[in-house]
RODO-2510 file (C-alpha; in nm, 4 decimals, decimal comma):
residues 553
     n   res          X          Y          Z
     1     m     9,7011     6,4119    -4,8423
     2     t     9,3447     6,3166    -4,8590
     3     d     9,1458     6,5658    -5,0470
     4     p     8,8536     6,7295    -4,8759
     5     a     8,6084     6,5434    -5,0947
     6     s     8,7357     6,2072    -4,9804
     7     r     8,7263     6,3112    -4,6169
     8     g     8,3694     6,4246    -4,6577
     9     e     8,2660     6,0953    -4,8086
    10     e     8,4297     5,9014    -4,5246
    11     a     8,2569     6,1181    -4,2643
    12     a     7,9237     6,0703    -4,4354
    13     a     7,9759     5,6943    -4,4511
    14     s     8,0706     5,6878    -4,0830
    15     e     7,7602     5,8865    -3,9921
    16     v     7,5453     5,6467    -4,1908
    17     e     7,6972     5,3492    -4,0078
    18     r     7,6435     5,5242    -3,6765
    19     l     7,2847     5,5953    -3,7694
    20     r     7,2341     5,2403    -3,8826
    21     a     7,3805     5,1111    -3,5563
    22     r     7,1589     5,3491    -3,3654
    23     i     6,8555     5,2352    -3,5615
    24     a     6,9491     4,8721    -3,5076
    25     g     6,9885     4,9369    -3,1363
    26     l     6,6536     5,1132    -3,1229
    27     e     6,4926     4,8317    -3,3150
    28     g     6,6451     4,5794    -3,0721
    29     d     6,5217     4,7787    -2,7749
    30     h     6,1811     4,8045    -2,9367
    31     r     6,1743     4,4328    -3,0096
    32     r     6,2783     4,3495    -2,6548
    33     a     6,0181     4,5856    -2,5161
    34     f     5,7565     4,4354    -2,7454
    35     d     5,8530     4,0810    -2,6449
    36     q     5,8423     4,1767    -2,2801
    37     a     5,5062     4,3417    -2,3283
    38     q     5,3843     4,0340    -2,5139
    39     r     5,5005     3,8108    -2,2307
    40     e     5,3322     4,0361    -1,9771
    41     a     5,0171     4,0300    -2,1873
    42     d     5,0377     3,6519    -2,2145
    43     a     5,0867     3,6263    -1,8390
    44     l     4,7951     3,8586    -1,7750
    45     f     4,5806     3,6623    -2,0186
    46     a     4,6873     3,3369    -1,8548
    47     q     4,6008     3,4793    -1,5137
    48     y     4,2709     3,5948    -1,6587
    49     q     4,2075     3,2465    -1,7975
    50     l     4,2858     3,0914    -1,4607
    51     s     4,0661     3,3453    -1,2813
    52     q     3,7815     3,2620    -1,5183
    53     l     3,8290     2,8927    -1,4501
    54     i     3,8344     2,9587    -1,0762
    55     a     3,5232     3,1755    -1,0942
    56     s     3,3359     2,9223    -1,3090
    57     g     3,2814     2,6960    -1,0082
    58     g     3,1726     2,3426    -1,0853
    59     s     3,2706     2,0208    -0,9192
    60     p     3,6326     1,9498    -0,8110
    61     a     3,6732     1,7088    -1,1041
    62     e     3,5450     1,9637    -1,3574
    63     l     3,7636     2,2368    -1,2128
    64     g     4,0638     2,0013    -1,2009
    65     r     4,0315     1,9066    -1,5686
    66     a     4,0067     2,2698    -1,6775
    67     v     4,2975     2,3848    -1,4602
    68     i     4,5397     2,1085    -1,5622
    69     v     4,4719     2,1698    -1,9330
    70     e     4,5482     2,5401    -1,8843
    71     l     4,8628     2,4725    -1,6801
    72     v     4,9939     2,2330    -1,9442
    73     r     4,9362     2,4982    -2,2093
    74     l     5,1037     2,7731    -2,0048
    75     s     5,4114     2,5693    -1,9153
    76     g     5,4560     2,4084    -2,2571
    77     a     5,4441     2,0619    -2,0978
    78     d     5,3545     1,7474    -2,2914
    79     a     5,1154     1,6207    -2,0212
    80     g     5,0023     1,6981    -1,6701
    81     a     4,8136     1,5639    -1,3699
    82     i     4,6698     1,7155    -1,0542
    83     w     4,6130     1,5570    -0,7111
    84     l     4,3804     1,7039    -0,4507
    85     g     4,3576     1,6279    -0,0799
    86     e     4,0665     1,6417     0,1633
    87     t     4,0227     1,8684     0,4619
    88     g     4,1869     1,7277     0,7719
    89     r     4,3556     1,4378     0,5867
    90     p     4,7086     1,4226     0,4371
    91     e     4,6178     1,1784     0,1574
    92     l     4,5688     1,3085    -0,1968
    93     g     4,3672     1,1582    -0,4788
    94     l     4,4257     1,1918    -0,8536
    95     l     4,1706     1,4481    -0,9661
    96     a     4,2446     1,4912    -1,3377
    97     a     4,5112     1,4210    -1,5983
    98     t     4,5745     1,5180    -1,9611
    99     g     4,8218     1,3980    -2,2207
   100     p     5,0296     1,0786    -2,2362
   101     f     5,2701     0,9590    -1,9657
   102     d     5,5387     0,6956    -2,0203
   103     n     5,4528     0,5275    -1,6907
   104     p     5,1125     0,5307    -1,5179
   105     l     5,0622     0,7772    -1,2343
   106     p     4,9448     0,6673    -0,8883
   107     d     4,5767     0,7229    -0,8096
   108     r     4,6602     0,8162    -0,4502
   109     l     4,9513     0,9793    -0,2706
   110     a     5,0122     0,9430     0,1025
   111     g     5,0945     1,3146     0,1239
   112     v     5,2999     1,5972    -0,0252
   113     a     5,6268     1,4229     0,0694
   114     d     5,5139     1,1134    -0,1181
   115     g     5,4515     1,3328    -0,4247
   116     r     5,8011     1,4796    -0,4009
   117     r     5,9578     1,1329    -0,3816
   118     m     5,7608     1,0308    -0,6895
   119     a     5,8885     1,3334    -0,8846
   120     e     6,2494     1,2679    -0,7747
   121     s     6,2284     0,9121    -0,9041
   122     r     6,0985     1,0251    -1,2422
   123     p     6,3238     1,2696    -1,4312
   124     d     6,0537     1,3279    -1,6908
   125     l     5,8334     1,5029    -1,4328
   126     q     5,8456     1,8403    -1,2633
   127     l     5,6351     1,8843    -0,9490
   128     v     5,4527     2,2070    -0,8703
   129     v     5,3113     2,2390    -0,5169
   130     l     5,0059     2,4653    -0,5240
   131     g     4,9300     2,4122    -0,1562
   132     e     5,0848     2,2048     0,1237
   133     e     4,8268     2,2456     0,4000
   134     p     4,5373     1,9991     0,3872
   135     p     4,3621     1,9940     0,1543
   136     a     4,6946     1,9972    -0,0332
   137     t     4,7159     2,0381    -0,4115
   138     l     4,9971     1,8970    -0,6282
   139     v     5,0588     1,9269    -1,0031
   140     a     5,2976     1,7035    -1,2010
   141     l     5,4024     1,8248    -1,5479
   142     r     5,5774     1,6060    -1,8042
   143     l     5,8824     1,7812    -1,9487
   144     p     5,8726     1,8514    -2,3230
   145     a     6,1280     1,7132    -2,5703
   146     a     6,3311     2,0374    -2,5348
   147     g     6,3814     1,9420    -2,1704
   148     a     6,2568     2,2583    -1,9980
   149     l     5,9235     2,4135    -1,9146
   150     d     5,8219     2,7715    -1,9848
   151     a     5,9379     2,9652    -1,6777
   152     d     5,6836     3,2408    -1,7306
   153     g     5,4001     2,9908    -1,7433
   154     l     5,5217     2,8282    -1,4230
   155     r     5,5468     3,1707    -1,2625
   156     v     5,1819     3,2378    -1,3483
   157     a     5,0854     2,9055    -1,1897
   158     q     5,2841     2,9895    -0,8764
   159     l     5,1269     3,3345    -0,8549
   160     a     4,7800     3,1838    -0,8770
   161     r     4,8451     2,8950    -0,6392
   162     h     4,6643     3,0593    -0,3464
   163     e     4,3575     3,1354    -0,5555
   164     l     4,3647     2,7807    -0,6972
   165     a     4,3813     2,6310    -0,3477
   166     v     4,0833     2,8456    -0,2403
   167     a     3,8943     2,7493    -0,5561
   168     f     3,9503     2,3767    -0,4983
   169     g     3,8511     2,4140    -0,1331
   170     g     3,5315     2,5885    -0,2409
   171     a     3,4632     2,3160    -0,4972
   172     r     3,5079     2,0514    -0,2264
   173     l     3,2669     2,2386    -0,0009
   174     r     3,0087     2,2751    -0,2781
   175     e     3,0417     1,9046    -0,3554
   176     a     2,9907     1,8146     0,0109
   177     l     2,6913     2,0459     0,0407
   178     e     2,5364     1,9073    -0,2764
   179     r     2,5920     1,5520    -0,1548
   180     e     2,4354     1,6330     0,1811
   181     r     2,1448     1,8050     0,0044
   182     h     2,0790     1,4939    -0,2038
   183     e     2,1119     1,2680     0,1003
   184     l     1,8765     1,4867     0,3016
   185     g     1,6336     1,4971     0,0101
   186     a     1,6462     1,1181    -0,0141
   187     v     1,5780     1,0892     0,3590
   188     v     1,2810     1,3268     0,3364
   189     d     1,1415     1,1607     0,0236
   190     g     1,1921     0,8131     0,1654
   191     a     1,0471     0,8872     0,5086
   192     t     0,7227     0,7149     0,6039
   193     d     0,6156     1,0099     0,8204
   194     v     0,4353     1,3174     0,6901
   195     i     0,6892     1,5998     0,6501
   196     v     0,5396     1,9386     0,5691
   197     q     0,7213     2,2729     0,5504
   198     v     0,5469     2,6093     0,5655
   199     d     0,6448     2,9754     0,5333
   200     e     0,5878     3,2490     0,7913
   201     t     0,2176     3,2711     0,6921
   202     r     0,1828     2,8935     0,7410
   203     r     0,1391     2,8314     0,3692
   204     v     0,2789     2,4996     0,2495
   205     v     0,6042     2,5197     0,0545
   206     r     0,6904     2,1480     0,0582
   207     l     0,5186     1,8134     0,1203
   208     n     0,7033     1,4826     0,1006
   209     p     0,5765     1,1730    -0,0876
   210     a     0,4592     1,0053     0,2341
   211     g     0,2445     1,3123     0,3028
   212     e     0,0977     1,2891    -0,0479
   213     r     0,0172     0,9218     0,0068
   214     i    -0,1300     0,9527     0,3563
   215     l    -0,3317     1,2668     0,2794
   216     a    -0,4188     1,1515    -0,0759
   217     v    -0,3167     1,4852    -0,2271
   218     d    -0,0753     1,6052    -0,4950
   219     a     0,2124     1,8094    -0,3492
   220     a     0,2043     2,0557    -0,6404
   221     a    -0,1664     2,1179    -0,5811
   222     v    -0,1296     2,2051    -0,2116
   223     i     0,1658     2,4416    -0,2427
   224     g     0,0485     2,7844    -0,1309
   225     r    -0,2444     2,6553     0,0759
   226     t    -0,2413     2,6917     0,4532
   227     c    -0,1386     2,3984     0,6675
   228     g    -0,4837     2,4005     0,8267
   229     e    -0,6454     2,3465     0,4870
   230     v    -0,4048     2,0685     0,3909
   231     l    -0,3863     1,8797     0,7212
   232     g    -0,7395     1,9498     0,8453
   233     c    -0,6311     1,9538     1,2111
   234     a    -0,9374     2,1476     1,3293
   235     a    -1,1851     1,9300     1,1360
   236     a    -1,0173     1,6143     1,2716
   237     g    -1,0476     1,7393     1,6287
   238     g    -0,6747     1,7906     1,6731
   239     h    -0,6411     2,1640     1,7473
   240     g    -0,7806     2,4964     1,6374
   241     e    -0,6029     2,7677     1,4405
   242     e    -0,5124     2,9539     1,7592
   243     h    -0,3234     2,6514     1,8943
   244     c    -0,1355     2,5549     1,5770
   245     p     0,2129     2,4218     1,6724
   246     l     0,3637     2,5528     1,3473
   247     a     0,2417     2,9041     1,4263
   248     e     0,3864     2,8651     1,7749
   249     v     0,7366     2,7753     1,6576
   250     i     0,7297     3,0475     1,3901
   251     v     0,6615     3,3115     1,6549
   252     s     0,8773     3,1749     1,9369
   253     g     1,1571     3,0111     1,7416
   254     e     1,1602     2,7356     2,0057
   255     p     1,1206     2,3785     1,8738
   256     i     0,8460     2,1470     1,9979
   257     g     0,9879     1,8000     2,0463
   258     y     0,6626     1,6061     2,0879
   259     r     0,2982     1,6991     2,0665
   260     e     0,0013     1,4808     1,9781
   261     t    -0,2798     1,6026     1,7561
   262     a    -0,4995     1,4723     1,4755
   263     i    -0,5096     1,5278     1,0998
   264     l    -0,7872     1,4488     0,8560
   265     s    -0,7698     1,1239     0,6592
   266     p    -0,8840     1,1054     0,2960
   267     l    -1,1944     0,9205     0,4151
   268     g    -1,2896     1,2056     0,6465
   269     g    -1,1924     1,0399     0,9738
   270     p    -0,9173     1,1510     1,2129
   271     i    -0,5628     1,0159     1,2061
   272     r    -0,3935     1,0445     1,5432
   273     v    -0,0370     1,1737     1,4977
   274     a     0,2620     1,2659     1,7124
   275     g     0,4523     1,5629     1,5755
   276     g     0,7861     1,7335     1,6115
   277     y     0,7990     2,1005     1,5055
   278     s     1,0943     2,3312     1,4415
   279     r     1,1792     2,6599     1,2709
   280     a     1,4716     2,6784     1,0315
   281     p     1,7177     2,9559     1,1236
   282     a     1,6480     3,2450     0,8885
   283     e     1,9189     3,4617     0,7362
   284     p     1,8839     3,8375     0,7868
   285     g     1,6076     3,9397     0,5519
   286     g     1,5588     3,5792     0,4362
   287     p     1,2365     3,3771     0,4422
   288     i     1,1206     3,1995     0,7571
   289     r     1,0481     2,8275     0,7297
   290     a     0,8904     2,5917     0,9804
   291     t     0,8802     2,2143     0,9476
   292     a     0,6507     1,9525     1,0996
   293     i     0,7251     1,5787     1,1089
   294     l     0,4036     1,3891     1,1826
   295     r     0,3957     1,0181     1,2668
   296     d     0,0761     0,8144     1,2567
   297     i     0,0304     0,6683     1,6055
   298     t    -0,3111     0,5150     1,5419
   299     a    -0,1610     0,1660     1,5589
   300     v     0,0274     0,2561     1,8778
   301     r    -0,2907     0,3750     2,0454
   302     a    -0,4737     0,0657     1,9240
   303     l    -0,1956    -0,1502     2,0664
   304     e    -0,2233     0,0295     2,3995
   305     q    -0,5980    -0,0278     2,4027
   306     l    -0,5403    -0,3903     2,3079
   307     r    -0,2939    -0,4317     2,5935
   308     e    -0,5324    -0,2675     2,8377
   309     g    -0,8141    -0,4880     2,7130
   310     f    -0,5935    -0,7939     2,7393
   311     v    -0,4951    -0,7161     3,0974
   312     a    -0,8529    -0,6368     3,1985
   313     t    -0,9974    -0,9443     3,0269
   314     v    -0,7357    -1,1904     3,1414
   315     s    -0,7309    -1,0581     3,4975
   316     h    -1,1106    -1,0831     3,5140
   317     e    -1,1284    -1,4210     3,3468
   318     l    -0,8548    -1,5605     3,5704
   319     r    -0,9543    -1,4035     3,9005
   320     t    -1,3088    -1,5429     3,9127
   321     p    -1,2345    -1,9095     3,8291
   322     l    -0,9256    -1,9141     4,0492
   323     a    -1,1328    -1,7850     4,3389
   324     l    -1,3884    -2,0569     4,2692
   325     v    -1,1229    -2,3298     4,2566
   326     r    -0,9740    -2,2072     4,5826
   327     g    -1,3171    -2,1944     4,7489
   328     y    -1,4177    -2,5406     4,6322
   329     a    -1,0787    -2,6858     4,7281
   330     e    -1,0895    -2,5313     5,0787
   331     t    -1,4419    -2,6651     5,1258
   332     v    -1,3301    -3,0178     5,0347
   333     l    -1,0229    -2,9900     5,2594
   334     h    -1,1745    -2,8343     5,5693
   335     f    -1,5284    -2,9682     5,5820
   336     d    -1,6513    -3,3176     5,6498
   337     l    -1,8509    -3,3857     5,3334
   338     d    -2,0179    -3,7006     5,2208
   339     a    -1,9169    -3,8701     4,8974
   340     d    -2,1865    -3,7069     4,6862
   341     q    -2,0970    -3,3600     4,8125
   342     q    -1,7274    -3,4202     4,7530
   343     r    -1,8003    -3,5419     4,3985
   344     d    -2,0144    -3,2327     4,3352
   345     y    -1,7346    -2,9954     4,4442
   346     v    -1,4706    -3,1863     4,2469
   347     d    -1,6979    -3,1690     3,9437
   348     r    -1,7240    -2,7911     3,9863
   349     i    -1,3448    -2,7658     4,0123
   350     h    -1,3183    -2,9681     3,6911
   351     q    -1,5571    -2,7343     3,5116
   352     v    -1,3669    -2,4255     3,6250
   353     t    -1,0270    -2,5692     3,5320
   354     t    -1,1668    -2,6633     3,1904
   355     r    -1,2720    -2,3027     3,1453
   356     l    -0,9238    -2,1872     3,2503
   357     g    -0,7647    -2,4317     3,0081
   358     s    -0,9809    -2,2964     2,7263
   359     l    -0,8727    -1,9407     2,8083
   360     v    -0,5046    -2,0367     2,8079
   361     d    -0,5491    -2,2231     2,4781
   362     q    -0,7101    -1,9174     2,3191
   363     i    -0,4331    -1,6870     2,4389
   364     l    -0,1708    -1,9267     2,3028
   365     d    -0,3592    -1,9464     1,9728
   366     v    -0,3603    -1,5671     1,9410
   367     t     0,0096    -1,5492     2,0227
   368     h     0,0840    -1,8128     1,7608
   369     l    -0,1332    -1,6454     1,4964
   370     d     0,0363    -1,3075     1,5520
   371     a     0,3924    -1,4400     1,5702
   372     d     0,4227    -1,7142     1,3074
   373     p     0,2812    -1,7744     0,9607
   374     l     0,0185    -2,0472     0,9597
   375     i     0,1183    -2,3783     0,8035
   376     l    -0,1960    -2,5404     0,6675
   377     e    -0,2317    -2,9119     0,5970
   378     r    -0,4794    -2,8824     0,3109
   379     a    -0,6748    -3,1810     0,1863
   380     p    -1,0099    -3,2403     0,0093
   381     v    -1,2797    -3,2310     0,2777
   382     a    -1,6582    -3,2591     0,2591
   383     f    -1,8108    -2,9710     0,4501
   384     a    -2,0951    -3,2024     0,5593
   385     a    -1,8366    -3,4268     0,7286
   386     l    -1,7045    -3,1321     0,9288
   387     a    -2,0605    -3,0468     1,0361
   388     a    -2,1273    -3,4085     1,1325
   389     r    -1,8112    -3,4216     1,3434
   390     l    -1,9170    -3,1033     1,5249
   391     n    -2,2641    -3,2474     1,5853
   392     g    -2,1068    -3,5564     1,7401
   393     d    -1,8956    -3,3443     1,9749
   394     l    -2,2033    -3,1473     2,0844
   395     a    -2,3833    -3,4733     2,1675
   396     l    -2,1480    -3,5189     2,4624
   397     s    -2,2835    -3,1977     2,6199
   398     g    -2,6411    -3,2476     2,5088
   399     d    -2,6412    -2,9421     2,2785
   400     d    -2,6656    -3,1389     1,9543
   401     a    -3,0441    -3,1015     1,9551
   402     r    -3,0112    -2,7234     1,9245
   403     l    -2,7872    -2,7366     1,6133
   404     m    -2,9890    -2,7403     1,2925
   405     v    -2,7705    -2,8405     0,9946
   406     d    -2,9220    -2,7455     0,6585
   407     l    -2,6791    -2,8367     0,3809
   408     p    -2,7561    -2,9195     0,0151
   409     p    -2,6539    -3,2719    -0,0838
   410     d    -2,4406    -3,1648    -0,3816
   411     l    -2,1898    -2,9416    -0,2030
   412     p    -1,8462    -2,9759    -0,3660
   413     p    -1,5495    -3,0595    -0,1405
   414     v    -1,3416    -2,7754    -0,0013
   415     d    -0,9625    -2,7597    -0,0002
   416     v    -0,8867    -2,6797     0,3657
   417     d    -0,7056    -2,7846     0,6787
   418     a    -0,9812    -2,9954     0,8384
   419     g    -0,8567    -2,9408     1,1927
   420     r    -0,8412    -2,5607     1,1531
   421     i    -1,1836    -2,5284     0,9910
   422     g    -1,3270    -2,7697     1,2470
   423     r    -1,2007    -2,5264     1,5110
   424     v    -1,3750    -2,2406     1,3278
   425     l    -1,7077    -2,4262     1,3268
   426     e    -1,6648    -2,5226     1,6923
   427     n    -1,6009    -2,1598     1,7960
   428     l    -1,8789    -2,0058     1,5862
   429     v    -2,1445    -2,2581     1,6873
   430     g    -2,0253    -2,2500     2,0490
   431     n    -2,0590    -1,8680     2,0522
   432     a    -2,4063    -1,8907     1,9033
   433     l    -2,5185    -2,1469     2,1647
   434     k    -2,3688    -1,9383     2,4462
   435     y    -2,5248    -1,6034     2,3543
   436     a    -2,8630    -1,7306     2,2328
   437     p    -3,1517    -1,8066     2,4742
   438     d    -3,1616    -2,1577     2,6214
   439     g    -3,3380    -2,3980     2,3900
   440     s    -3,3280    -2,1683     2,0851
   441     p    -3,1925    -2,3235     1,7637
   442     v    -2,8617    -2,2446     1,5941
   443     v    -2,8735    -2,2955     1,2164
   444     l    -2,5710    -2,3960     1,0050
   445     q    -2,6151    -2,3556     0,6298
   446     a    -2,3907    -2,3459     0,3227
   447     s    -2,4132    -2,2702    -0,0482
   448     v    -2,1856    -2,2254    -0,3490
   449     e    -2,1154    -1,8758    -0,4814
   450     g    -1,8753    -1,8765    -0,7753
   451     n    -1,5482    -2,0340    -0,6635
   452     w    -1,6415    -2,0280    -0,2977
   453     l    -1,8371    -2,2322    -0,0477
   454     v    -2,0155    -1,9758     0,1716
   455     a    -2,1270    -2,0984     0,5156
   456     t    -2,3535    -1,9156     0,7629
   457     v    -2,4246    -1,9609     1,1344
   458     d    -2,7504    -1,7998     1,2563
   459     d    -2,8534    -1,7562     1,6192
   460     e    -3,1336    -1,5802     1,8072
   461     g    -2,9086    -1,4118     2,0629
   462     v    -2,8539    -1,0500     2,1645
   463     g    -2,6872    -0,9670     1,8309
   464     v    -2,3922    -0,7390     1,7609
   465     p    -2,4503    -0,3663     1,6949
   466     e    -2,3577    -0,2701     1,3391
   467     a    -2,0983    -0,0158     1,4547
   468     e    -1,9060    -0,2872     1,6425
   469     r    -1,9208    -0,5719     1,3906
   470     s    -1,5737    -0,5072     1,2564
   471     l    -1,4334    -0,4415     1,6044
   472     v    -1,5428    -0,7750     1,7529
   473     l    -1,3265    -0,9461     1,4916
   474     e    -1,0202    -0,7966     1,6641
   475     p    -0,8657    -0,9570     1,9763
   476     f    -1,0092    -0,8850     2,3218
   477     h    -1,2989    -0,6744     2,1932
   478     r    -1,6532    -0,7608     2,2962
   479     a    -1,9669    -0,5715     2,1955
   480     w    -2,1096    -0,3426     2,4639
   481     n    -2,4413    -0,5301     2,4843
   482     v    -2,2552    -0,8579     2,5328
   483     r    -2,0435    -0,7083     2,8100
   484     e    -2,3570    -0,5830     2,9831
   485     s    -2,5160    -0,9264     2,9602
   486     r    -2,2404    -1,0571     3,1920
   487     i    -2,2004    -1,3676     2,9775
   488     p    -1,8376    -1,4785     3,0267
   489     g    -1,6001    -1,4514     2,7324
   490     t    -1,2533    -1,3391     2,6325
   491     g    -1,3168    -1,1621     2,3009
   492     l    -1,0750    -1,3969     2,1254
   493     g    -1,2959    -1,6541     1,9532
   494     l    -1,4083    -1,4472     1,6550
   495     y    -1,0580    -1,3092     1,6012
   496     i    -0,9135    -1,6620     1,5892
   497     c    -1,1855    -1,7710     1,3464
   498     r    -1,1229    -1,4725     1,1184
   499     r    -0,7492    -1,5339     1,1049
   500     l    -0,7954    -1,9057     1,0295
   501     v    -1,0454    -1,8372     0,7507
   502     e    -0,8237    -1,5653     0,6000
   503     a    -0,5285    -1,8060     0,6067
   504     h    -0,7318    -2,0226     0,3635
   505     g    -0,7916    -1,7212     0,1367
   506     g    -1,1499    -1,6618     0,2504
   507     r    -1,3288    -1,3924     0,4454
   508     l    -1,5393    -1,3827     0,7636
   509     w    -1,7933    -1,1122     0,8466
   510     l    -2,0970    -1,0416     1,0644
   511     g    -2,4421    -0,9263     0,9622
   512     d    -2,8137    -0,9434     1,0348
   513     r    -3,0148    -1,2608     0,9960
   514     a    -3,1685    -1,3009     0,6514
   515     d    -3,5176    -1,3535     0,7982
   516     g    -3,5058    -1,0221     0,9860
   517     r    -3,5358    -1,1838     1,3299
   518     s    -3,3154    -1,0767     1,6200
   519     g    -2,9771    -1,2363     1,6484
   520     t    -2,6584    -1,2556     1,4462
   521     r    -2,5486    -1,4166     1,1209
   522     v    -2,1792    -1,5017     1,0926
   523     t    -2,0708    -1,5752     0,7345
   524     f    -1,7411    -1,7151     0,6110
   525     s    -1,6122    -1,8390     0,2763
   526     l    -1,3800    -2,1254     0,1846
   527     p    -1,2188    -2,2150    -0,1512
   528     i    -1,3697    -2,5033    -0,3463
   529     l    -1,1249    -2,7811    -0,4259
   530     e    -1,1481    -2,7720    -0,8049
   531     d    -1,0710    -2,3985    -0,8082
   532     r    -0,7653    -2,4037    -0,5824
   533     r    -0,5084    -2,3695    -0,8604
   534     r    -0,7122    -2,1066    -1,0390
   535     l    -0,7479    -1,9165    -0,7099
   536     a    -0,3722    -1,9304    -0,6523
   537     r    -0,3035    -1,7906    -0,9990
   538     r    -0,5575    -1,5138    -0,9498
   539     d    -0,4154    -1,4300    -0,6059
   540     a    -0,0703    -1,3981    -0,7597
   541     r    -0,2024    -1,1540    -1,0190
   542     t    -0,4244    -0,9432    -0,7950
   543     a    -0,2456    -0,9842    -0,4568
   544     g    -0,5532    -1,1439    -0,3027
   545     a    -0,8920    -1,2404    -0,4420
   546     a    -1,1962    -1,0838    -0,2791
   547     a    -1,4274    -1,3416    -0,1300
   548     p    -1,8067    -1,2978    -0,1335
   549     g    -1,9287    -1,0323     0,1021
   550     g    -1,6642    -0,7773     0,0116
   551     g    -1,5150    -0,7619     0,3596
   552     r    -1,6077    -0,7536     0,7250
   553     g    -1,8622    -0,5475     0,9071
***
């Protein structure tokens, strides 16, 4: 028999073992609970990390790099890559990658199915589809050496796949909006029209570079000033404050597609503009903005006036001589005239047709000057020889006695196209003879001023009013006093002369006679031969050397 003491010791030992087993079981349960809690905490932290990445915004590439690094860490992968699609298109592009891959990954996938085929052909990869609908999102993870990824990490990625897809979609949208904002900003900054934006009180909030250039203002300095102060519409005669198109669209919300007005130029004169006006749709409680796009139409209006002047001049200049030719021809055909009378009428027809030929030649010259660059055949020419040739031509008409040539004997040769400059002299002297009283002299003089030969043609005619001296150098414009004199003309001669002189690098302008008598002095400058190369070098440096006189008018 076992004594009671032995049985007591065995029972005690058994109880200790039971307690130890119980403690071990409790410790195991505690450890398992702790590990589970740790995994849950890790999953929550991973979800928190992903949510932070998603909330951080940024570009798709920045978001892709951050997300793939976190997914590689969560899954225990050796490397990873992420492809992102575009809205409405099945193709996917490689957005970001981290870690080494045994074989290079494709930059583009034709679609989700193409990504699955790639993963099936590569046992070292495991594919995770975060979103299948365009824009689809695929992740490829390289398996670690142990051969398996962390299931809990993958579960976190799967749980967050919807949020990741939304985040990448938002990043794509932000990228597109930012790109469009930059493109729109480039369009506004590169526009040649004035673009001004104002708030609901018509105070300027933006002015583009073209507006700064045309108005000669600094955009930063005009912000906060009213559009009336910046554009000067009222002072330029465009419209008053009560008729401001920007105020109209702010109140009505209806755009104005086209309206002409005037703004003030830096020199104080008006600039005729055509404007389009619109109000940006305002968010509830947001600021109201109105935008004006103003295009300078001064040149358009000038072209219209030029066309009208051309039609009026040519129709008048053609109608009268054609009527004369018809009348003279009918007289010769239908009346029995003697030989002298017939010769007289034929001579009149010849004179009229010569006048018509001159008009056609001038129109062709203008067309050529405006359409093609002039090709000059420069050569050393004595200005006195050009004057002598002109005097010989005038002898045929008997006008050589009226031309007084006063040239110094030591004039240096000029480097010009003799035919072109001969045409200039012919036109200028011919104008002077035509507009001056019969028998009055026309004086041709020349002198040297610096690198230029400066020639003048003086007449005693009706003169050109100072306000129109620059205008008569444009095509088809004749001074009002000349038009009233009824002396025939096309308004092309001076324009042709100016263009020919400017083609040689010189200038042509009109002024008063130096002796104070009535009439006109036409002055033009030509480059001296010995200074041609120096003039070319200076023109290259300064984009055009200023000839004596400082300009026209």
